[in-house]
C-alpha positions, 0 to 999 in steps of 0.5 A: 776522050782524054778529059773524060778519062781524067774526070773518071780517074778523079772520080774513082780516086775520090770515091776510093778515098771516101770509102777508105776514110769511112771504113777507117773511121768505123774501125777507129770507133769500133777500137774505142768501143773495145777499149772502153769495154776492156776498161770496164771489164778490168775495173769490175772483175778479178783475175783467177789468181787474185781471186784464188789468193783472196779465197786462201787468205779468207780460208786461212782467217776462218780456220784461225777463228774456228780454232779460237772458238774451239778453244773457248768451247773446250775451256767452258766444258 
């Protein structure tokens, strides 16, 4: 009876260890995949604050160009 209990205990411990190992490996793989996705997103997309700054700079530049064109149009009349 004791030998059967020891065998059952070892089998149970081995089974739990195998399942834990599989779950850990899957979690680790999912974590790596999420990291890759985050890196791709960071490489391909711009934050709202950066985009706002870029748009403001572009708008300022366009206004300066418009003012120069207005001056040229006024002097040619």
